[in-house]
C-alpha positions in Angstrom: 132.2 55.6 95.0 131.2 54.4 91.5 129.4 50.4 91.4 131.0 48.1 88.5 127.8 48.7 86.5 128.2 52.8 86.8 131.5 52.6 85.4 131.0 50.6 83.0 128.0 52.9 81.5 130.0 55.5 82.0 133.4 54.5 79.8 130.5 52.7 76.7 131.5 54.8 73.7 127.3 54.5 73.2 124.9 56.5 75.0 122.2 54.9 77.6 119.2 54.7 75.4 121.3 53.6 72.5 123.2 51.0 74.5 119.2 49.4 75.7 118.4 49.3 72.3 122.0 47.3 71.1 121.3 44.5 74.2 119.2 42.6 74.7 117.2 43.7 77.7 115.9 40.9 80.1 113.0 41.2 82.7 113.6 43.7 85.7 114.3 41.6 88.7 111.6 42.8 91.5 113.8 44.5 94.3 114.0 42.7 97.9 111.9 44.0 100.2 114.4 46.1 102.8 113.9 45.4 106.7 114.5 48.6 108.2 116.8 48.3 111.2 115.1 47.6 114.7 114.1 50.0 117.4 117.1 48.7 119.2 119.6 49.2 116.2 117.9 53.1 115.6 118.1 53.8 119.0 122.0 53.0 118.8 122.3 55.2 115.7 121.0 58.1 118.0 123.2 57.9 121.3 126.4 57.4 118.3 125.3 60.7 116.9 124.7 62.0 119.8 128.2 60.8 121.7 129.8 61.9 118.4 127.9 65.5 118.8 129.1 65.6 122.5 132.8 65.6 121.7 133.0 67.9 119.0 131.2 70.2 121.4 132.6 69.7 124.4 135.1 72.7 124.7 131.9 75.2 123.4 130.5 77.1 126.4 129.3 80.3 125.6 128.7 80.6 122.0 127.9 83.7 120.2 125.2 83.8 118.0 126.7 83.6 114.6 128.7 80.5 116.7 125.2 79.0 117.5 123.7 79.0 113.8 126.6 77.2 112.6 126.3 74.3 115.0 122.6 74.4 114.6 123.4 74.0 110.9 126.2 71.1 111.3 123.5 69.2 113.8 121.0 69.6 111.0 123.0 68.4 108.7 124.2 65.2 110.4 120.7 64.8 111.5 119.4 64.8 107.9 122.4 62.4 107.0 121.7 60.0 109.9 118.4 59.1 108.6 119.0 59.6 104.8 118.4 55.9 104.5 115.1 55.6 106.3 111.6 55.9 104.8 109.8 57.0 107.8 106.4 56.2 106.1 107.1 52.8 106.1 108.6 52.5 110.2 106.3 50.9 113.2 105.6 53.3 116.0 108.3 51.7 118.0 111.5 53.0 115.4 109.5 56.2 115.1 109.8 56.2 119.0 113.4 55.0 118.8 114.3 58.0 116.2 112.5 61.2 117.9 115.4 62.7 119.2 116.5 63.0 115.5 112.9 64.2 114.0 113.2 67.3 115.9 117.2 68.2 115.0 116.5 67.2 111.2 114.8 69.7 108.9 114.4 67.2 106.0 112.6 64.1 108.5 110.7 67.0 110.3 108.6 68.3 107.2 108.2 64.6 106.6 106.7 63.7 109.5 104.3 66.9 109.9 103.1 65.8 106.9 102.8 62.1 108.2 100.9 63.1 111.2 98.9 65.4 109.5 97.7 62.8 107.4 96.9 60.2 110.8 94.9 62.9 112.6 92.2 62.5 110.1 91.6 59.5 112.0 88.8 60.4 114.9 90.4 58.3 117.4 92.6 59.4 120.4 95.3 58.1 117.9 94.2 60.9 115.5 94.3 63.0 118.1 98.3 62.4 119.3 98.8 62.5 115.8 97.3 66.0 115.4 99.3 67.3 118.4 102.9 65.9 117.8 101.8 67.7 113.9 101.5 70.8 115.7 104.8 70.4 118.1 107.0 69.7 115.5 105.9 72.5 113.4 106.1 74.7 115.5 109.6 74.7 115.2 109.8 75.7 111.9 106.9 79.2 112.3 104.4 76.9 111.0 100.5 78.7 111.1 99.9 78.3 114.5 95.9 79.0 114.1 96.2 75.9 111.9 97.8 74.0 114.2 95.0 75.0 117.1 92.7 74.1 114.7 93.7 71.0 114.3 93.5 70.1 117.5 90.3 71.7 119.1 88.3 70.9 116.5 89.5 67.0 117.0 86.4 64.8 117.8 88.9 63.1 120.6 89.5 66.2 121.9 88.5 65.1 125.4 89.1 61.9 125.9 93.0 63.0 123.7 93.2 66.1 126.6 93.3 62.6 129.7 95.3 60.5 127.5 99.2 61.3 127.6 99.5 63.9 125.1 97.0 66.0 127.1 99.9 68.3 128.8 101.8 68.7 125.1 98.1 70.0 123.1 97.6 72.3 126.4 101.1 73.6 126.1 101.1 74.2 122.3 97.7 75.7 121.7 98.7 78.1 124.5 101.3 79.4 121.9 98.7 79.9 119.9 97.2 83.1 118.9 94.7 85.0 120.3 91.4 85.0 117.3 92.5 81.7 116.6 91.6 80.1 120.1 88.5 82.4 120.2 87.2 80.9 117.6 86.9 77.6 120.1 86.2 79.4 123.3 83.4 76.5 123.8 85.7 73.9 123.1 88.4 75.6 125.6 85.6 76.2 127.9 84.9 72.2 128.1 88.5 71.1 128.5 87.8 72.3 132.0 85.9 69.0 133.3 88.9 67.0 132.0 90.3 68.7 135.5 89.4 66.4 138.4 91.4 64.5 140.9 91.3 61.5 138.9 93.1 63.4 136.5 96.8 61.6 135.3 99.3 64.2 137.3 100.9 64.9 134.0 97.6 66.8 132.8 97.4 68.3 136.7 100.3 70.3 136.4 100.1 71.7 133.2 97.4 74.0 134.7 99.2 77.4 133.6 99.2 76.1 129.8 95.6 75.2 130.0 94.8 79.0 131.9 96.4 80.5 129.6 94.9 79.4 126.4 92.1 80.1 128.5 92.4 83.7 129.1 93.3 84.4 125.6 89.8 83.1 124.3 87.4 83.2 127.6 85.9 86.5 129.8 87.4 86.9 132.8 84.4 85.9 135.0 84.7 82.5 133.2 88.2 82.0 133.4 88.0 82.6 137.2 85.2 80.0 137.5 87.4 77.3 135.7 90.7 78.4 137.6 88.9 77.6 140.9 87.5 74.2 139.1 91.3 73.2 138.5 92.9 74.5 141.4 90.2 72.4 143.8 90.9 69.3 141.3 94.8 69.9 142.0 94.6 70.5 145.8 92.2 67.4 146.4 95.2 65.6 143.9 98.2 66.9 146.5 96.3 65.8 149.2 97.1 62.2 149.1 100.2 62.6 146.5 103.6 61.3 147.5 107.2 62.3 146.6 107.6 63.4 143.6 104.2 63.9 142.5 103.7 65.7 145.4 106.2 68.5 144.7 105.3 68.6 140.8 101.6 69.3 142.1 102.9 71.8 145.4 104.5 73.9 142.2 101.5 73.4 140.2 99.4 75.0 143.5 101.8 77.9 143.9 101.4 78.9 140.3 97.7 78.4 140.4 97.6 81.0 143.6 100.2 83.4 142.4 99.6 86.2 140.3 100.4 85.1 136.9 98.2 82.2 137.6 95.3 84.1 139.0 95.3 86.6 135.7 96.5 89.4 138.2 100.4 89.6 136.6 100.9 92.0 133.8 99.2 95.1 134.1 99.2 95.0 138.2 101.7 95.7 141.0 105.0 93.8 140.7 104.2 90.7 143.1 106.7 91.0 146.3 110.3 90.7 146.2 112.2 90.0 149.1 115.8 91.3 148.4 118.6 89.5 150.3 121.7 91.0 148.6 121.7 93.7 145.8 125.3 94.7 144.7 126.8 96.2 141.5 130.3 94.7 140.7 132.5 97.3 142.6 130.7 95.7 145.8 128.4 98.6 146.1 124.7 98.3 147.0 122.7 101.1 144.9 119.1 100.3 146.1 117.4 97.9 148.8 113.4 97.8 147.3 112.2 97.9 144.2 110.3 101.0 146.1 114.0 102.9 145.3 113.1 102.5 141.5 110.3 104.3 141.2 110.1 106.6 138.4 112.5 103.9 136.5 111.4 101.7 133.5 112.9 98.3 135.3 114.1 95.3 133.3 114.4 92.1 136.0 116.3 89.3 134.2 115.9 86.2 135.9 118.6 84.1 135.8 121.5 81.4 136.9 125.3 81.3 137.0 124.4 77.4 135.8 121.7 78.2 132.9 124.1 78.1 129.3 121.4 80.8 127.5 121.2 83.0 130.4 124.7 83.7 130.5 124.6 83.5 126.7 122.4 86.5 126.6 124.7 88.5 128.5 126.2 90.5 126.2 123.1 92.0 124.8 122.4 92.9 128.7 125.3 94.7 128.7 124.6 96.9 125.7 121.4 97.9 126.9 123.2 99.0 130.0 125.3 101.0 128.1 122.7 102.1 126.2 120.0 103.5 128.1 120.4 106.0 131.2 121.0 104.6 134.3 118.8 107.0 135.6 116.2 106.4 133.4 116.3 102.7 132.9 117.7 100.1 135.6 118.9 96.1 135.1 118.5 94.0 137.7 119.2 90.2 136.7 117.8 88.0 139.2 118.6 84.8 141.0 118.2 83.3 144.4 120.7 80.7 146.5 121.8 78.1 144.1 124.1 76.2 146.1 126.6 76.9 144.3 128.3 79.1 141.4 129.0 78.0 138.2 131.7 80.0 137.4 132.9 80.5 133.6 136.4 81.2 134.4 137.3 79.3 137.4 136.6 76.2 138.6 132.9 75.9 139.8 132.4 76.6 143.4 129.9 74.5 145.8 128.0 76.4 148.4 125.8 74.6 149.9 124.3 75.8 153.2 126.7 78.7 152.8 125.2 82.0 151.5 127.5 84.2 152.6 129.9 81.9 150.5 128.0 82.0 147.8 127.3 86.1 147.8 131.0 86.5 147.6 131.6 83.9 144.9 128.6 85.4 143.1 130.3 89.1 143.2 133.6 87.5 141.8 131.7 86.2 139.1 130.5 89.1 138.1 134.2 90.3 137.9 134.6 87.8 136.0 132.3 88.0 133.5 132.3 92.2 133.6 129.1 93.0 134.4 128.1 96.2 134.1 124.0 96.0 135.5 122.9 95.1 138.5 122.9 91.9 140.2 120.4 91.1 143.2 119.1 87.7 144.9 116.0 87.3 146.4 113.9 85.0 149.2 111.4 83.9 146.3 112.7 81.3 144.2 114.2 82.4 140.6 111.4 80.0 139.7 108.8 82.2 140.9 105.3 81.4 140.8 103.8 84.4 140.7 105.7 85.4 137.2 104.4 82.2 136.0 108.4 81.1 135.9 108.6 77.6 134.1 111.6 78.0 132.6 114.8 80.8 132.7 116.1 83.0 131.0 113.4 84.9 131.8 112.5 88.8 131.5 109.5 91.1 133.2 109.6 94.6 132.4 108.3 97.3 135.2 107.0 100.5 134.2 107.7 103.8 136.3 105.1 103.2 139.1 105.8 99.2 139.3 103.2 98.0 137.5 104.5 94.8 135.3 104.1 96.1 131.4 105.7 92.8 130.0 106.3 89.4 132.0 107.7 86.5 129.7 110.2 87.8 127.4 113.9 86.3 126.4 116.7 88.3 127.0 118.2 87.4 123.3 115.1 88.9 122.0 116.7 92.1 122.0 114.6 94.1 119.9 111.0 92.8 121.7 112.8 93.9 124.7 113.9 97.6 123.8 111.0 98.7 121.9 109.1 97.8 125.2 111.4 99.9 127.3 111.7 102.7 124.2 107.4 102.9 124.5 107.8 103.1 128.9 110.2 106.1 128.5 108.3 107.7 125.3 105.0 107.2 127.8 106.8 108.5 130.7 107.9 111.4 129.2 104.6 113.2 128.1 
């Protein structure tokens, strides 16, 4: 809506310049300082937008890639609009924390915050280190220069103090995704981080050991990585011995990872870790094989998933197309899960199967028929978040070569080009 002043100017026969010459001008009044909304008001704003988006997309369960892009664009536009009246550079940390969920969703606000945090990162303090980490974490969403992000974090004067602080786990996760060549430039700094892992270190840092070992493996020789692994595992073991409740469970999971194949650096290029199959079926109810030994001579695509996992189910069309495109005598595709105590059907109500494995297997077979699954599904005695494979989230894809060795791990089923390239390469090599 136009203001009265704007409406008057738009209907006046003179241009604004002529108007200024014809009318005596008063000194402009100083703008009254604008008080930004309180942190509580901003939290309410965030909650209101989330509620609106939840209602709008409540009926969307398995969006196609095109639909997902449209949803993401809509969410970004609404987040941009919700933050449009705020000058992020003038907000205190409490207010910034309140709008953090929206900043992550808003491309405009994200760009502003990246620049703001990058400037703050120049401070040689723990606060400066935190800003460096936050800047990098935000920038990763937009395919930023991860090498520059690694440089900003690893060369920071407060690296050791910062790693031990509340942002240490996030810093290690960001760094673990940075390119090998960038990390090798800071090998000494990465090795020195190992000293921060002690029995009295924050639990949040100790359970991020897998991220640390991942970046160490990229930057350091194997003998140094093995020595660091022993140090880190010793710290986790010592802390786990006295931990209780949730912390104890978190530390036990970290222990399993550190002692597993991925944690030992013995996954890719090594024989597939043990997988004990409790149930193997095709949609027609047949059992095509019983152990991985039966699949020797084939390329095997292992897709770790669960019925309740939206992104897992969203990738079904890509997996189904792969099954159609590759001959079954050359490539086997297996959806791996573990007993979950329920089956989250998509075309019928969810079914509780807690304590009844036979019922869960029967429901999973019905699920396969409903979803027109054309590849093999299997239940393993090992948890779907298999520590040997270093799985922290699903879906997760690993590919075995014809000899049963792990050729690739950590792929996402939606990344069909990377998966197909790996399969094609193995097939070509096997044909020689």
